[in-house]
C-alpha positions in Angstrom: -6.9 -18.0 -22.9 -6.1 -20.8 -20.5 -7.3 -20.8 -17.0 -4.9 -18.9 -14.7 -4.6 -19.7 -11.0 -3.6 -16.8 -8.7 -2.9 -17.4 -5.0 -1.7 -14.0 -4.1 -2.6 -10.4 -4.8 0.6 -9.8 -6.8 -0.3 -12.9 -9.1 -3.7 -11.6 -9.6 -2.5 -8.0 -10.7 0.0 -9.8 -13.0 -2.8 -11.6 -14.7 -4.8 -8.6 -15.2 -2.2 -6.8 -16.6 -1.4 -9.8 -19.1 -5.0 -10.0 -20.4 -5.2 -6.2 -20.6 -2.1 -6.3 -22.9 -3.6 -9.4 -24.8 -6.8 -7.2 -25.3 -4.6 -4.4 -26.7 -5.8 -1.9 -24.0 -3.7 0.8 -22.4 -4.0 1.3 -18.6 -6.1 4.3 -19.5 -8.4 2.6 -21.9 -9.2 -0.1 -19.3 -9.7 2.7 -16.7 -12.2 4.4 -19.0 -14.0 1.3 -19.3 -14.2 1.0 -15.4 -14.7 4.8 -14.7 -11.6 4.9 -12.7 -8.2 6.7 -13.0 -5.3 5.1 -14.9 -3.4 5.4 -11.6 -5.9 2.9 -10.1 -5.2 0.4 -12.8 -1.6 0.9 -12.3 -1.9 0.0 -8.5 -4.2 -2.8 -9.2 -1.7 -4.5 -11.6 1.3 -3.9 -9.3 -0.4 -5.4 -6.3 -3.9 -6.2 -5.9 -4.0 -6.1 -2.1 -5.0 -2.5 -1.7 -7.8 -2.8 -4.3 -11.4 -2.8 -3.2 -13.3 -6.1 -4.2 -15.7 -3.9 -6.4 -12.8 -2.5 -8.4 -11.3 -5.9 -8.9 -14.7 -7.3 -10.0 -15.0 -4.2 -12.4 -11.7 -4.9 -13.8 -12.5 -8.5 -14.5 -15.8 -7.7 -16.1 -14.1 -5.0 -18.3 -11.7 -7.8 -19.5 -14.5 -10.2 -20.0 -13.0 -12.5 -17.3 -14.9 -14.0 -14.2 -13.7 -15.1 -10.8 -14.1 -18.8 -10.2 -13.9 -20.1 -6.4 -12.8 -23.7 -6.1 -10.8 -25.9 -3.8 -7.1 -25.3 -3.7 -5.0 -27.5 -5.8 -2.3 -29.3 -3.9 0.7 -28.1 -6.0 3.5 -26.1 -4.4 3.3 -22.4 -4.2 6.7 -22.0 -6.0 5.2 -24.3 -9.0 2.5 -21.7 -9.5 4.8 -19.0 -9.1 6.8 -20.1 -12.0 3.7 -19.4 -14.2 4.2 -15.8 -13.7 
């Protein structure tokens, strides 16, 4: 999987959903891996703004992903939004 840039909670949720589907997991199965309800996964994928940081980190770990913090690229937000 190629690196993905997410600059908004919605983009992050979309990335989590995309990877979950690539891993052939249902929301319920991902929830079981994280010990959370399916509804929590649904909310996380729709818009991660309301998610607790630990829930987000647990989702990334369950999907074998990691969060990388780096300087922001200089591309326009609309250029990145086109990726979603």
